[in-house]
C-alpha positions in Angstrom: 46.6 155.8 173.9 45.9 154.9 177.5 43.3 152.1 177.5 42.3 153.7 181.1 41.9 157.0 179.5 39.0 155.4 176.9 36.9 152.5 177.4 37.3 151.8 173.3 40.1 153.5 172.0 40.6 151.0 169.3 37.5 152.4 167.6 39.9 155.5 166.5 42.0 153.4 164.2 39.4 151.4 162.7 39.4 150.7 158.9 36.5 152.1 157.1 35.5 149.1 156.0 35.2 147.8 159.6 33.7 151.0 160.8 30.9 150.7 158.3 30.0 147.1 159.3 30.1 148.2 163.1 27.4 150.6 162.1 25.3 148.3 160.3 25.2 145.8 163.0 24.4 148.8 165.6 21.8 150.2 163.2 20.0 147.1 162.9 19.5 147.0 166.7 18.5 150.8 167.0 16.1 150.7 164.1 14.3 147.4 165.8 14.1 149.4 169.2 13.4 152.6 167.7 10.6 151.5 165.5 9.1 149.4 168.5 9.7 151.9 171.5 9.1 155.4 169.9 5.8 156.6 169.6 7.3 160.1 167.7 8.8 157.6 165.0 6.1 155.3 164.7 3.8 157.9 163.9 6.3 159.9 161.6 7.7 156.8 159.6 4.9 154.8 159.4 5.4 153.9 155.8 8.5 152.3 156.6 8.1 150.3 159.9 7.9 146.5 158.2 11.3 147.3 156.5 14.6 146.3 157.7 16.5 149.6 156.5 19.8 149.6 155.8 22.2 152.7 156.5 21.7 153.2 152.5 18.2 153.0 152.2 18.2 155.3 155.3 18.1 158.0 152.8 14.7 157.0 152.2 13.7 158.5 155.4 12.2 162.2 155.9 14.4 164.3 158.1 13.8 164.7 161.6 13.7 168.6 162.6 14.1 170.1 165.7 10.5 172.0 165.4 9.4 168.7 165.7 11.0 167.8 168.9 9.5 170.9 170.2 6.1 169.9 169.4 6.5 166.8 170.7 7.5 168.4 174.1 5.0 170.6 174.3 2.3 168.2 173.4 3.6 165.9 175.6 5.8 167.7 178.3 8.8 167.5 179.5 10.3 164.6 177.5 7.8 164.4 174.6 6.4 161.1 172.5 9.7 160.7 171.1 11.3 159.4 174.4 11.8 155.8 174.0 12.6 154.5 177.2 11.1 153.9 180.6 11.0 157.1 182.7 12.8 154.8 185.2 15.8 154.7 183.0 16.4 158.4 183.0 19.0 159.1 185.0 19.9 162.7 184.0 18.2 165.7 182.3 19.4 168.9 180.5 18.3 171.1 178.2 19.1 173.2 175.4 20.4 176.8 175.2 17.3 177.9 174.0 18.2 180.8 171.8 15.2 180.2 169.6 11.9 179.0 171.0 11.2 177.0 174.1 14.7 174.9 175.1 14.0 171.1 174.6 14.5 169.0 177.3 17.0 166.4 176.8 17.1 163.0 178.8 19.8 160.5 179.3 20.1 157.2 180.4 23.0 155.9 182.2 24.4 154.1 179.2 23.6 157.5 177.0 25.9 159.2 179.9 28.5 157.0 179.6 28.7 157.1 175.9 28.4 160.9 175.7 31.5 160.8 178.3 33.4 158.5 176.5 33.2 160.0 172.8 33.9 163.4 174.3 37.0 162.1 176.1 38.5 160.8 172.9 38.2 164.3 171.6 39.6 165.5 174.9 42.4 163.0 175.0 43.5 163.7 171.0 43.4 167.5 171.6 46.3 166.5 174.4 44.4 166.4 177.5 46.4 163.6 179.8 46.1 162.1 183.5 48.7 164.6 184.5 47.0 167.6 183.6 44.9 169.9 185.9 42.1 171.3 184.0 39.7 174.1 184.8 36.2 173.9 183.2 34.5 177.0 183.1 31.6 176.5 181.1 28.3 176.9 183.1 27.1 174.4 185.5 23.6 174.8 184.6 20.9 172.7 182.8 23.0 173.3 179.7 25.0 170.2 178.8 28.2 172.4 178.2 28.6 172.6 182.0 28.3 169.1 184.0 28.1 166.8 180.9 31.5 168.2 179.4 32.8 167.9 183.1 32.6 164.4 182.6 34.3 164.2 179.1 37.6 165.8 180.8 37.3 163.3 183.5 37.0 160.3 180.9 40.4 161.5 179.4 42.0 160.9 182.9 42.9 164.4 183.9 41.9 165.8 187.3 39.2 168.5 186.8 38.5 171.8 188.7 34.4 172.1 188.2 34.8 176.2 188.4 31.8 177.5 186.2 31.4 181.2 185.4 32.0 184.3 187.4 34.2 185.2 190.2 37.0 185.6 187.8 39.5 186.9 190.1 38.9 183.5 192.3 39.6 182.0 188.7 42.7 183.7 188.6 44.0 183.1 192.2 42.7 178.8 191.8 44.8 178.6 188.1 47.9 180.2 190.1 47.9 178.5 193.3 46.9 175.0 192.3 49.2 175.1 189.4 46.3 174.3 186.7 47.7 173.2 183.4 44.7 173.6 181.0 41.4 175.2 180.3 38.2 174.5 179.4 35.8 177.3 178.1 34.4 179.3 175.3 36.9 181.1 172.9 35.6 184.5 174.0 36.4 183.3 177.6 40.2 184.7 177.5 39.4 188.1 176.7 37.6 188.5 180.1 40.0 187.0 182.1 42.8 189.4 180.2 40.5 192.4 181.0 40.5 191.5 184.7 44.1 190.7 184.5 44.6 194.6 183.4 42.9 195.6 186.0 43.6 193.8 189.0 47.0 192.2 188.3 49.1 194.7 186.9 51.9 193.3 185.3 50.8 189.8 185.3 50.6 188.8 181.6 48.1 185.9 180.4 51.2 183.5 179.8 52.4 184.1 183.5 49.1 181.7 184.4 51.3 179.1 183.2 48.4 177.2 181.2 49.6 174.8 178.6 46.7 173.7 176.9 43.6 175.6 175.9 40.4 173.5 175.1 37.7 175.5 173.7 33.8 174.9 172.3 30.7 176.6 172.0 31.6 179.0 169.4 32.8 179.6 166.0 36.4 181.5 165.3 39.1 178.9 165.8 39.2 178.0 162.2 40.9 181.6 162.0 44.5 181.3 161.7 44.9 184.9 162.7 43.1 184.7 165.9 44.3 181.1 167.1 48.1 182.7 166.6 47.1 185.5 168.6 45.9 183.7 171.7 48.6 181.0 171.7 51.1 184.8 171.6 49.2 185.9 174.4 48.9 183.2 176.4 51.7 180.6 175.7 49.4 177.4 175.7 48.4 175.3 172.5 44.9 176.0 171.0 42.5 173.1 170.5 38.8 173.1 169.4 38.3 170.4 171.4 34.2 170.4 171.5 32.2 170.6 168.3 28.6 168.6 169.1 25.2 169.7 169.7 23.4 168.7 173.0 20.5 167.0 171.2 23.0 164.3 169.4 25.7 164.5 171.3 28.1 167.3 173.7 30.8 166.4 171.4 31.2 164.8 167.9 34.1 166.0 166.8 38.0 168.1 167.9 40.8 168.6 167.1 44.4 167.0 167.1 48.1 168.1 167.2 48.5 167.6 163.2 45.8 169.0 161.9 43.6 172.3 162.5 40.8 170.2 161.2 37.8 168.7 163.2 37.9 164.9 163.3 34.6 163.1 163.6 34.9 160.9 166.8 31.8 159.5 167.0 31.4 157.3 163.8 30.7 153.8 165.8 27.9 155.6 167.7 26.5 158.3 165.4 26.1 158.0 161.5 26.7 161.1 160.0 25.2 161.9 156.4 26.0 164.9 154.5 23.2 166.6 152.5 23.2 169.1 149.5 21.5 172.4 150.7 19.5 172.9 147.9 18.6 169.3 147.0 18.9 167.7 150.5 20.5 164.9 148.6 23.0 162.8 150.2 26.5 163.4 149.4 29.9 161.3 149.4 31.9 162.2 152.5 35.0 162.6 150.5 37.3 165.5 150.4 35.9 169.0 149.2 32.3 167.8 150.1 30.2 170.9 151.5 26.8 170.4 152.9 24.7 169.9 155.9 25.9 167.5 158.5 22.5 165.3 159.0 23.0 162.8 162.5 21.3 159.4 163.3 21.8 157.4 166.6 23.3 154.1 166.5 23.2 153.4 170.1 20.8 155.6 172.1 18.1 154.7 174.6 16.4 157.6 175.9 15.7 160.0 172.8 17.1 158.4 169.7 16.9 160.4 166.8 16.9 159.5 162.7 18.5 161.7 160.1 18.5 164.4 162.6 18.9 168.2 160.8 22.2 170.0 162.5 21.7 172.9 160.5 25.7 173.2 160.6 27.3 173.3 157.3 30.5 171.3 157.1 33.2 170.8 154.3 35.1 167.8 154.5 38.8 168.1 154.3 40.3 164.6 154.2 39.6 160.9 154.9 42.6 159.4 154.6 44.2 158.1 158.2 46.4 160.5 160.5 49.9 160.2 161.1 48.8 159.0 164.6 46.6 156.1 162.8 43.3 158.0 163.3 41.0 157.0 160.8 38.1 159.6 161.3 37.0 161.9 158.9 37.7 165.5 158.9 35.8 168.9 158.3 35.3 172.2 159.0 32.5 174.2 159.8 31.5 177.1 157.7 28.4 178.2 160.1 24.6 177.2 160.6 22.1 177.4 158.1 20.0 179.2 160.8 22.1 182.0 161.6 23.1 182.4 157.7 21.7 185.7 156.1 21.6 187.1 152.5 23.1 190.1 151.2 22.5 190.7 147.8 22.1 187.2 146.5 25.1 186.1 148.8 24.5 183.8 151.8 26.8 185.0 154.6 27.9 183.2 158.0 28.4 185.5 161.0 31.8 183.4 161.2 33.0 184.7 158.3 32.5 188.2 159.3 34.3 187.5 162.4 37.3 185.8 160.6 37.7 189.3 158.6 37.6 191.4 162.0 39.9 189.0 163.9 42.4 188.9 160.9 43.5 192.4 161.7 44.7 192.6 165.5 46.3 195.9 165.0 43.3 197.6 163.9 40.3 195.8 166.1 40.4 193.8 169.2 38.1 191.1 167.6 34.9 192.2 169.4 32.2 193.3 167.0 28.3 193.2 166.4 26.2 192.2 163.2 23.4 194.7 163.2 20.5 193.1 161.0 17.5 195.8 160.4 14.5 194.0 159.3 14.2 190.7 158.2 16.3 190.7 155.0 17.7 190.5 152.4 20.3 193.2 153.1 22.3 195.6 150.8 25.2 194.9 152.8 27.2 193.7 156.2 26.1 196.5 158.7 28.6 195.6 161.6 30.2 197.7 164.8 33.7 196.6 165.5 35.8 197.3 168.4 38.7 199.5 168.0 42.2 197.7 169.2 43.8 198.6 172.4 45.8 202.1 171.7 44.4 202.7 168.6 43.7 206.6 168.4 40.3 207.4 167.4 41.9 209.7 164.5 43.0 206.4 163.0 39.2 204.9 163.0 37.9 205.9 159.9 40.8 204.6 158.0 40.7 201.6 160.4 36.8 200.8 159.4 37.5 201.0 155.5 40.6 198.1 155.8 38.0 196.5 158.0 35.3 196.6 155.2 37.9 195.6 152.6 38.2 192.5 155.0 34.9 191.6 155.4 34.1 191.3 151.5 37.1 189.5 151.1 35.9 186.8 153.6 32.5 186.9 153.3 32.1 188.1 149.8 29.7 190.9 150.6 30.3 194.5 150.7 30.3 195.8 154.4 29.8 199.2 156.3 32.1 199.0 159.5 31.6 201.9 162.1 34.2 202.0 165.1 33.6 201.9 168.6 35.8 202.5 171.5 37.8 199.4 173.0 36.3 197.3 175.5 32.7 198.7 174.3 31.4 195.5 174.4 31.1 193.8 177.7 33.5 190.6 177.8 31.3 187.8 178.6 31.8 184.2 180.5 29.3 182.4 178.4 28.3 182.3 174.7 28.8 185.5 172.6 26.2 186.6 170.7 27.3 188.3 167.1 24.2 189.2 165.9 21.9 191.7 166.9 18.3 192.1 165.3 16.4 195.2 165.2 
């Protein structure tokens, strides 16, 4: 691993006990900083301010909710009173995507931004990106962190980056061919838009003809689905990597895949302390193989907007803790879904990601594009959804296809389903995040 590509590559191979010592040392300093510099946490954690808490004692503290941060910013706009540094140290502002409520404004100091880029660079390197690569970055260059910030993670891995963004898809295809681009960074659903443009405007040119060798994906679920991954690799001829798991409020990238596992590695252990909590009791669970719970994050090195026990709402399953064949010691996990996306069908909690895996498991019947239709507040009697027919599937076969898809949903999600088939390309292909749920 080249030290030119990452500032501190040795962190990736630290023994667990050594990493824990580093985390404790950094938390001691971070806790001193938070309780003296953050008005928000001085108020919220007033009963603990005179204590020098260890990371084990951290679980005594209350959790931090996203709505608390939103209220903090509404009362003290734009940064909120949980900002802990002088305004002169802020060098960059972003905001969350704002899918629910007013977007959060995210502030970073120069040091914050360097840490974010480095940890993201670890993920990109682990996914296979190298200085010899030319990578086109196709996430929106707006205030959302996915554009510019993730661009910096690609550069941290040493690659040559083409900052393309979204839109002008024909120009993108021409640029990939002309500049001999070898990798693409985008959402998992974005290649479907490129395929549509290829069919319309480049007759005879197949996705694999573009010459891409590596696909770096993030921003959406779906890559845990082996069938979806295999289909994309077969069409495009590139290696598929989920390189970009993170949360804008915590860190743009926390985890990603490598070539020896399709699980995610937690790359941020030296700067973010992770807890996994029982979803029912909110008690801390051990990080060991088989543990399932909600991921909660605490910053160990954060200047502008440090967070303590922040609820990510992501439900994860720990899949391994032993060192990998490349010496990386990060624990591994899969993401089941988000607690705020979950809906209930006759007592069964259903994640949209499980429904997506079911639809994508039958590519001969469906294109993989669908929408879950939620009518009213729930709970619901069944999973109601519309699924696009596969290209070339005759309308006479749609009813049989719908029944098979219903069976697949029941097997994957554990709940009964009602599927309505719609024509191929019924849903517009998007260059941003695809919303899989429609609420009526």
